[in-house]
N, C-alpha and C positions, 0 to 999 in steps of 0.2 A: 805671866799669864798663861795659860793653859790652853790649848785646843780640847773643845768638846765635840764629840760626834758619836754616831753608834755602828756599832757592827754590823757589816753587811750579813751575816751569816747567821749570828744569835740574836741580833738587835738590843746587845747590851750597852750601855752608856759609857764611853771610853773618857778618859780625861789623860793626854798626850801633852808632853812640855812643847814650847813653842820651837824649839830646836829638830824637832821631828817632822816639823810640816814638811809635804811635798816627798815624803819618804816611805817606803814600807816597812811595816812591822809586824807582830803578831798580837790578835787578840789574847787578853788575860784570862778571858773564861773560855773559849772554846778554841784556841791556839791555832786558830786560822789565820792565813795571811792576809791583811788586812791595809789598805791605802789611809794614810795620815793626810787629811786636807790640809793645804797652807793656810795659815792666819789670813784672814781676810781683810783688806783695810777698807773701807768704806770711805769713801769720797764723798763730801757733801753736795748732793746737787743744786745748782744754782737755780733759783726760781727768777722768772721775768719780772719784772716791775709790776704791779697791779694798774690797770688802765683805768681809772675811775670814770672816763666819758664812756666807756664800753658797759660798765657796771649800770650807769645811770639807764643810759639805753635801753640795757636789757630789763630794768625795773619798771622803765616808760612801756614798752613790750608788754610786759607782763600783765601790767595794769589794765591796758587796752585790749588785752585779749581777755580779762576778765569782764572786763566793761560790755564789750559785745558779747561775751555767752550769756550774761545776765540780761540784757535786752533782747537775747533772741529766745531765751526761758520764758520772757514776761510776754510775748507777743502773743497776740490770740489768734487761733487758728483762723484762717480767711477760706471759706468752703469756696470751692471751683465751680465753674459754669453748671455741669450736670448736677451737682449737690444742688446748688440753688434751683435747678428747675425740679428736682424731686422733691425739695424740702417744702414748695410752693403747693405740690400737690398732696399735701400730709392728707391722711385718711381720716374721716372723724372716728370716733369712739364705737359707735353701733355698727360701722360698717368694718371695723378691724375684728370687733368682737363675731359679726355674721362670718367674716373670712376664715377666721380661726377655728369657728365651728365647723365651716363647711370642710376646712382642710383636715381635721380630725374624723369628722364622717369618712370623708373620701379615703385617709389611709385604712379606718378601721372596716370599711368595705372592700379594700384591696385596688381601689381605682388609682392607680400610682401616677399615672399620666395628667389626672386632671390634680391631682393633690400637688402634684410638682409645680402647674400652673398659679396654683392658690398661692402656695410658697413663697413664688416669685412676686405676689402682690402683697403678700403679708411682711415681706421683707424690703419692701420701700419705705415703711416707718418702723424700723426695728426696734427704736426706742418704746413705741408705745404699743408694739406688740409683744415685747418681753413684760413690760408692767400689766398688760392684761392676763398672759399667760401665768404671771406670777400669780393674780388673783384668783385665774382659775384653779391652779394648783393648789392651793390653798383654802378655797371654798367648795361648796357642793357645786354638782354638774352645774355648768352654764347655761344649760339648755335641754330643754325635754328632749331634742332631736338624737343626743347623745346618751340617754336613760340606758339603752339597752346593751351600752360598751361597756365591758366589765371594768371596775374601777383600777384594776392593776394594769391591764391593758391601756386606759385612757391614760392614767399616770405615765408610763413609758411613753406615748405617743408625744405628751405634753414636753416631757424631759427630752427628747429628741428634736422637737421644735424648737426648745429653747436652746440648744448645743446649735443648731443649726444656724439661728441668729444672731449667736455669739460672735 
């Protein structure tokens, strides 16, 4: 059997006889001096015996982890005490619509402080506010109070409020 290696200088593959292993020789392609590595005798690694109880334990732990993960994913979100109090104070549709119209009017007039306070009221029921804003964005102006606001400006204000509520 021969020793196969690559020249360090030119990269050509060299086949050398077993007897030259561990000695210096010349590369037949570039004539540079190269070291011929010794033939490696690989000893077979002795493997530890398989511990079947450990494998069973691993499988049991993986199954338990999977079950816990599934139960956590299937749990319903339980609102905290602050969320419960805010959800009980849900604003009616008419009051929410009035608050949104008031906010849009205040923003159009440049009354930013009042608009900020109104936005905090609107944020108390984000889901309902997003529904009403969606209806306002797709339909005609909701109120005569906003008739003098240009449609592009009104559309931008609605879009900004929706982004703020997201």
